[in-house]
C-alpha positions in Angstrom: 22.0 328.5 90.5 21.7 331.0 86.9 18.3 333.1 87.6 18.1 333.4 83.6 16.5 331.1 81.2 17.4 331.3 77.3 15.5 330.4 74.8 13.9 331.5 71.2 10.5 332.4 69.7 9.1 333.3 66.7 7.3 336.8 66.3 4.1 335.4 66.2 4.9 333.4 69.3 5.9 336.5 71.3 3.9 339.3 69.6 0.6 338.2 71.9 2.4 337.4 75.2 4.6 340.5 75.8 3.5 343.5 78.0 5.5 346.8 78.6 6.1 347.8 82.1 4.8 351.1 82.6 8.2 352.3 84.0 9.9 351.5 80.8 11.4 354.5 78.6 9.8 356.0 75.7 10.8 355.4 72.2 14.5 356.6 71.7 15.4 354.7 67.9 15.4 357.0 65.3 14.5 356.3 61.5 17.9 355.5 60.8 18.8 352.8 63.8 15.9 351.6 62.7 16.9 351.3 59.2 19.8 349.4 60.3 18.3 346.8 62.5 15.9 345.6 59.6 18.9 345.8 57.4 20.8 343.5 59.6 18.0 341.1 60.0 17.6 341.1 56.1 21.6 339.9 56.4 21.3 337.6 58.8 23.3 339.2 61.4 22.9 338.6 65.2 20.8 341.2 66.9 21.0 341.0 70.6 18.3 339.0 73.1 15.1 340.6 74.9 15.2 340.1 78.2 11.6 339.4 80.0 10.1 338.7 83.5 7.3 336.1 83.9 6.2 336.0 87.3 4.0 332.8 86.5 3.3 330.7 83.5 -0.5 332.0 83.1 0.7 335.7 83.2 2.2 337.5 80.3 5.9 338.6 80.2 7.5 341.6 81.0 9.6 342.8 78.7 12.6 344.5 80.5 15.5 345.3 77.7 15.0 345.0 74.2 12.1 347.4 73.4 13.5 349.2 70.7 14.5 346.4 68.7 11.4 344.3 69.3 8.9 347.8 68.3 11.2 348.1 65.3 10.5 344.7 64.1 6.7 345.3 64.9 6.8 348.8 62.9 8.5 347.2 60.1 5.8 344.1 60.0 3.2 346.9 59.9 4.8 349.5 57.4 7.0 347.4 55.5 7.2 349.5 52.3 8.5 352.7 54.5 11.5 350.9 55.5 11.8 349.2 51.8 11.9 352.2 49.9 15.2 353.5 52.0 16.6 350.1 51.9 15.8 349.1 48.1 15.8 352.7 46.8 16.2 351.8 43.2 13.6 348.8 42.8 11.0 350.8 44.8 11.4 354.3 42.4 11.3 352.0 39.4 8.0 350.6 40.1 6.5 353.6 41.6 7.3 355.7 38.7 6.3 353.1 36.7 2.5 353.2 37.9 2.3 356.6 37.8 3.6 356.7 34.2 0.5 355.0 33.2 -1.7 357.5 34.1 -2.4 360.1 31.4 -1.2 363.4 32.3 0.7 362.1 35.6 2.7 365.2 35.8 -0.3 366.8 37.5 -2.1 363.5 38.6 -0.3 361.2 40.5 -0.6 358.8 43.1 1.5 359.9 46.3 4.3 357.6 47.8 2.2 357.9 50.9 -0.7 355.7 49.2 1.6 353.4 47.7 3.4 352.8 50.8 -0.3 352.0 52.4 -1.6 349.2 49.9 2.0 347.8 49.7 2.3 347.3 53.4 -1.2 345.8 53.0 -2.8 348.6 55.3 -5.7 348.5 52.7 -7.6 346.3 50.4 -5.5 345.6 47.4 -8.8 345.4 44.7 -10.6 348.4 46.7 -7.6 350.5 45.9 -7.2 349.8 42.5 -10.9 350.5 41.8 -10.6 353.6 43.4 -7.5 354.5 41.5 -9.3 353.4 38.3 -11.8 355.9 38.8 -9.7 358.8 39.9 -7.1 358.5 37.3 -7.0 357.9 33.4 -5.0 354.9 33.3 -4.9 354.6 29.3 -4.9 350.8 28.1 -4.2 349.4 31.1 -6.4 347.1 33.4 -7.1 346.8 36.7 -5.0 343.5 36.8 -2.1 345.3 35.3 -2.1 347.6 38.6 -2.5 344.3 40.7 0.4 342.7 39.2 2.4 345.6 39.7 1.8 345.8 43.3 2.4 342.2 44.0 5.7 342.2 42.2 6.7 345.0 44.7 5.4 343.1 47.8 6.7 339.6 47.0 10.0 341.6 46.8 9.3 343.4 50.2 8.5 339.8 51.5 11.2 338.1 50.1 13.6 340.8 51.9 12.8 340.0 55.2 10.0 337.1 56.2 9.3 338.5 59.5 7.7 335.4 60.9 10.8 333.4 60.3 12.8 335.3 62.4 13.9 333.6 65.5 14.1 335.7 68.7 16.6 335.2 71.3 15.1 335.5 74.7 16.6 335.9 77.9 14.2 335.1 80.3 14.7 336.4 84.1 14.0 334.1 86.5 15.2 335.7 90.0 13.5 337.8 92.6 10.8 340.4 91.4 12.3 342.9 93.8 15.5 343.0 91.9 14.0 344.1 88.4 15.0 347.5 88.8 18.6 346.7 89.2 18.6 344.2 86.4 17.1 346.9 84.4 19.5 349.7 85.3 22.6 347.2 84.8 21.7 346.1 81.5 21.1 349.6 80.2 24.3 351.1 81.5 25.4 350.5 77.3 23.5 352.1 74.3 21.4 354.9 75.1 21.8 355.7 78.4 18.9 356.0 80.5 18.6 359.2 82.5 18.6 359.2 86.3 14.6 359.7 86.3 14.2 356.5 83.8 15.8 354.9 86.5 13.9 356.1 89.6 10.6 354.7 87.4 12.2 351.3 88.1 13.5 351.6 91.0 10.6 353.4 93.0 7.5 351.4 92.2 7.9 350.2 95.7 6.7 353.4 96.9 3.1 354.7 98.1 1.8 357.9 98.2 -2.1 358.2 98.8 -3.8 361.5 97.3 -6.0 363.2 99.2 -9.0 364.8 97.5 -8.0 368.6 97.3 -7.6 370.8 94.1 -3.8 370.5 93.8 -3.4 366.6 94.2 -6.5 366.2 91.9 -4.0 368.2 89.6 -1.3 365.6 90.3 -3.4 362.5 89.9 -4.7 364.1 86.5 -1.2 364.7 85.6 0.0 360.9 86.1 -3.4 359.7 84.1 -2.1 361.9 81.3 1.1 360.7 81.3 0.3 357.1 81.4 -2.4 357.5 78.8 0.0 359.1 76.1 2.5 356.3 76.9 -0.3 353.9 76.5 -1.6 355.1 73.3 2.1 355.2 71.8 2.8 351.5 73.3 -0.4 350.3 71.2 1.2 351.7 68.1 3.7 349.4 68.2 1.6 346.5 69.5 2.2 346.6 73.0 -0.2 346.8 76.5 1.2 348.9 79.1 1.3 346.3 82.6 0.3 348.1 85.4 -1.6 350.7 84.6 -5.2 351.0 85.0 -7.0 354.1 84.6 -10.0 353.3 86.6 -7.9 352.0 89.3 -5.5 355.1 89.5 -8.5 357.2 90.1 -10.4 354.6 92.5 -6.9 354.0 94.7 -5.6 357.4 94.4 -2.3 355.5 94.9 1.0 356.9 93.3 4.6 356.2 93.5 7.4 358.7 94.1 8.5 358.9 90.7 4.7 359.6 89.5 4.9 362.2 92.2 7.6 364.1 91.1 6.6 363.6 87.2 3.0 365.0 88.6 4.7 368.2 90.3 7.0 368.8 87.0 3.8 368.8 85.0 2.2 371.2 87.4 4.5 373.5 87.6 5.0 373.5 83.1 1.2 374.3 83.1 1.5 376.8 85.5 5.0 378.5 84.4 5.4 377.9 80.9 7.7 381.0 80.4 10.4 379.1 82.4 9.7 375.4 81.8 9.0 373.6 78.6 6.9 370.9 78.0 9.7 368.2 77.3 9.6 365.5 79.5 13.3 366.0 80.5 12.3 369.5 81.6 9.5 368.6 83.5 11.4 365.8 85.1 14.4 368.1 86.0 12.1 370.5 87.6 9.6 368.1 89.5 12.6 365.9 91.0 14.2 369.3 91.8 11.4 370.5 94.1 11.3 367.1 95.5 14.8 367.4 96.4 14.8 370.8 98.0 11.8 370.3 99.7 13.2 367.0 101.5 16.8 369.4 101.8 18.6 366.3 99.9 21.6 367.6 97.7 20.6 367.9 94.1 23.3 365.5 93.2 22.0 362.7 95.5 18.1 363.0 94.3 18.2 359.1 94.4 18.2 359.3 98.2 14.6 361.0 98.0 12.7 357.5 98.8 14.3 358.2 102.3 12.3 361.1 103.1 8.9 359.3 102.0 7.1 359.8 105.1 8.1 363.7 105.4 7.2 364.1 101.9 3.9 362.4 102.1 2.4 364.0 105.2 3.8 367.5 103.7 2.2 366.8 100.6 -0.4 369.8 100.5 1.9 372.3 101.8 4.3 371.4 98.9 2.1 371.6 96.2 0.4 375.2 98.3 4.3 376.5 98.0 5.1 375.3 94.4 1.5 376.5 93.1 2.4 379.8 94.7 5.6 380.4 93.6 4.8 379.5 90.1 2.1 382.5 90.3 4.6 385.1 91.7 7.4 384.0 88.8 5.0 383.7 86.0 3.8 387.3 87.0 7.2 388.4 86.2 8.5 386.6 83.5 5.1 386.3 81.2 5.8 390.4 81.2 9.7 389.9 80.7 10.4 387.2 78.1 6.9 386.9 76.1 6.5 388.2 72.5 5.4 387.5 69.7 8.8 385.8 67.9 7.7 382.4 66.8 9.1 381.2 63.6 5.6 382.1 61.7 5.6 385.3 63.5 1.7 384.7 64.0 1.7 384.0 67.9 3.3 384.3 71.2 6.4 382.8 72.3 8.5 382.5 75.3 12.4 383.4 74.4 14.1 381.3 77.0 17.8 381.2 76.1 18.9 382.6 79.4 17.0 380.1 81.1 18.3 376.8 82.7 16.6 374.8 85.3 18.9 374.9 88.4 18.7 378.6 87.9 14.8 378.4 87.9 14.8 376.1 90.7 17.1 378.4 92.8 14.1 380.8 92.4 11.9 378.4 93.8 14.7 377.5 96.8 15.4 381.2 97.8 11.3 381.9 97.5 10.2 378.4 99.7 10.2 379.5 103.3 10.4 383.4 103.0 7.5 384.7 104.8 4.7 385.9 102.8 4.4 389.7 102.5 7.8 390.2 103.7 10.5 392.9 103.0 12.8 389.6 102.2 10.1 388.7 99.8 9.5 391.8 98.3 13.1 392.3 97.7 13.9 388.8 96.4 10.7 389.0 93.8 12.2 392.7 92.8 15.9 391.1 92.2 15.0 388.1 90.1 14.8 389.6 86.9 17.7 391.4 87.3 19.9 388.2 88.5 18.3 386.2 85.8 20.1 388.3 83.2 23.1 388.7 85.2 23.7 385.0 85.8 23.4 384.4 82.3 26.1 387.0 81.0 28.2 385.7 84.1 27.3 382.1 83.0 27.1 380.8 86.4 24.6 378.5 86.1 26.4 376.0 83.4 29.0 373.6 85.3 28.2 372.7 88.5 25.1 374.0 88.8 23.8 371.4 91.3 26.2 372.3 93.5 25.4 376.1 93.4 21.6 375.1 93.6 22.4 373.5 97.1 23.6 376.9 98.3 19.9 378.4 97.8 18.2 375.7 99.9 16.1 377.4 102.7 18.0 375.1 105.2 21.4 376.9 104.1 20.8 379.9 102.8 24.5 380.4 101.5 23.0 382.5 98.8 19.8 384.5 98.4 18.3 387.1 95.6 17.3 389.5 98.7 20.7 392.2 98.0 19.9 393.9 94.6 22.9 393.1 92.2 25.8 396.1 91.9 24.5 398.2 89.0 28.0 399.3 87.9 29.6 395.5 88.0 26.4 394.5 86.2 26.8 396.9 83.2 30.8 396.3 83.2 30.2 392.8 82.9 27.3 393.2 80.4 29.8 395.6 78.2 32.3 392.4 78.0 29.8 389.7 77.2 29.0 392.2 74.2 32.6 393.1 73.4 33.6 389.2 73.5 30.7 386.9 73.1 28.0 388.9 71.1 30.3 388.3 67.6 27.9 386.8 65.4 28.3 387.7 61.8 24.7 387.5 60.7 22.3 386.2 62.7 21.3 386.8 66.3 21.9 384.2 68.5 19.0 383.0 70.7 20.8 385.0 73.8 20.7 388.2 71.6 17.0 387.4 70.6 16.0 387.2 74.6 17.6 390.2 75.5 16.6 391.9 72.9 12.9 390.9 73.7 13.7 392.0 77.4 14.7 395.2 76.5 11.6 395.7 74.0 9.3 394.4 77.0 11.0 396.8 79.4 10.8 399.9 76.9 9.4 400.6 73.4 7.3 397.7 72.5 4.0 398.8 74.2 3.8 401.7 71.5 3.6 398.8 68.5 0.9 397.1 70.2 -1.7 399.2 69.9 -1.4 399.2 65.9 -1.8 395.5 65.8 1.2 394.8 63.8 2.9 391.6 63.6 6.3 391.7 65.1 9.5 390.0 64.1 13.0 390.3 64.8 15.0 392.8 62.0 18.7 394.3 61.8 18.5 398.1 62.3 21.2 398.3 59.8 19.1 396.2 57.0 21.3 393.0 56.2 20.7 393.1 52.4 21.9 396.8 52.3 24.7 396.3 54.1 25.7 393.0 52.6 25.4 394.6 48.6 28.4 396.4 49.6 30.1 394.3 52.5 30.4 391.3 50.5 33.3 390.1 52.8 30.8 390.3 55.8 33.1 392.6 57.7 30.0 394.2 59.4 29.1 392.1 62.5 25.3 392.3 62.3 24.5 389.6 64.9 25.2 392.2 67.8 22.3 393.2 70.6 22.9 396.7 69.0 21.5 395.8 65.7 18.4 394.0 66.9 14.9 395.0 67.4 11.3 394.2 66.7 9.7 395.9 63.9 6.3 395.4 61.9 6.3 392.3 59.7 5.2 394.3 57.0 7.8 396.8 56.7 10.8 394.6 56.0 9.5 391.2 55.5 10.0 391.2 51.6 13.1 393.2 50.5 14.9 394.1 54.1 16.5 397.3 53.1 14.1 399.6 54.7 15.0 402.1 58.1 11.9 403.3 60.0 12.4 406.8 58.3 11.7 405.3 55.0 8.4 404.1 55.5 4.8 405.8 54.4 4.6 407.5 57.8 7.8 407.7 59.8 6.2 410.0 62.4 3.9 406.9 63.4 7.3 405.4 65.1 8.6 408.5 66.7 8.2 407.5 70.4 9.4 404.1 69.4 12.5 405.6 67.9 13.4 407.5 71.3 12.6 404.6 73.5 14.6 401.9 71.5 18.2 404.3 70.8 17.1 403.4 67.5 19.7 405.8 65.0 18.9 409.3 64.2 18.5 409.9 60.0 21.8 411.9 60.5 23.6 409.1 62.0 22.1 406.6 59.2 23.3 408.9 56.7 26.7 409.1 58.1 26.8 405.1 58.3 25.9 404.5 54.8 28.5 407.1 53.5 30.8 405.0 55.5 29.7 401.8 54.4 30.0 403.3 50.8 33.7 404.1 51.5 34.1 400.3 53.1 35.1 402.2 56.2 33.5 398.9 57.8 35.0 399.6 61.1 33.1 402.7 61.6 29.8 401.0 60.9 30.6 398.5 63.5 31.1 401.2 66.0 28.1 402.4 65.6 26.4 399.0 66.2 28.5 398.6 69.4 27.5 401.9 70.7 24.1 401.3 70.5 24.7 397.8 71.8 26.1 399.4 75.0 23.0 402.0 75.2 20.6 398.6 74.9 22.9 397.1 78.0 22.5 400.1 80.4 18.9 400.3 79.5 18.0 396.8 80.5 20.4 397.0 83.7 18.7 400.4 84.8 15.0 399.0 84.0 15.5 395.7 85.7 17.3 397.4 88.8 15.0 400.2 89.2 11.4 398.6 88.1 9.1 396.7 90.4 7.9 393.3 89.4 
């Protein structure tokens, strides 16, 4: 006997009778895919069925599959004009331009396409909107009726393009055991945009339960879970959904969450306490949160799906897990706030972290190696001292790329095949760094994210404090100014993107012409200490380099930049190995 029923319903028949399970993924379709679906519906092409589950006839149906298609149909119904202008651009442009052409001095006074779209989509009252425009603009000899008629012509064209109410939506209604819904959900999503393992966990772990105690950290977890679902609920409501299975009041009262929600909550906790290494992306948060659950339960990072087998162990030790997580976050934050945080965002008006050398497995290895080390012990002190050096050395070696999960497992506290207790060999570190500069750091113009991160580390460990006192906004600049070099080196022979050609400079200094050196400022003595600590070229070196440039001796210029690259690398290694963090 089949566990499925097949039927069709209209949009209005389904709209108020479907809810979104809280384990459903977010919205992953981009504008192009949405436009393609509406175009297919316009042409009458089949578009796939929605899969639902209805426990009883008096309950609303849960949408298990087809969320992206259904939300796009609802979005079109609400914002028809934004789709129509992409699908029928010539018609849209003709009438939009015609309306604005009626306005006297329309070059300076125009109705925006956003306003036009809203009235076309009936998001605002047509009569009121026309009256507002008549008061706002001089339409010369045109009357309100002329504007209303133009709008109605376009609205009728949009409605003819796709009559949403006439669409017959195929429905496959799952009628089997509710306990199998997670498996059904996973199997159906093996095609199309693949589910992440965390989205599968969200569906598969709904049966697990952990009741949170009333402690500061467990309260934080509870608030993080509520924040996640409230955000998801707001997004669902934008598309006309109700989020099934979530009640903020019930969650606050019962304090019961499942394992997926715990992993998510831990990830959000770490992101809040350790923003230097963990971004606020859902992917990064999940990777960190579930990675920590894995290491606490001693589960191979490749087999995180086995975490529910350790439910009792995790639940019984939850407060200890959170306390250790919090402690390690504070220790790592004290390191990396100093190491990779600086004023380098795009607008150059605030602090940002240069995370290009960071990978999730690398960060989790820090948690793993510190997890069971005794507080205040020599092993802990050495580990804290050495982590910054390994952070850079491992990036140079590129060892956290492929098979990072297998490498992470070697740092687990119950294995300890690898640790950060022993200081890296300095000469080996330098040799590998030089090799990386020569073979990998070869960008012609732009500084790669890795170079920016390394330049930030060098600056934070050496000269940058001498800029801070002046209160100058800083930005990355080419030491040998790009405009000055390229005015002669039009063939781009000089490799300007090397580590040796980048440093932080005051924003006001080079922003406009990008041709000056520090010696050509109004007060070069202001930067005398910076010049020494940053290995900034001397005036004589600049003079010789620019002379060689004029003679098209580009190899000599490249050598000057390469020499400083090696000096910066040596300085970074020395500071990382000798400094106390």
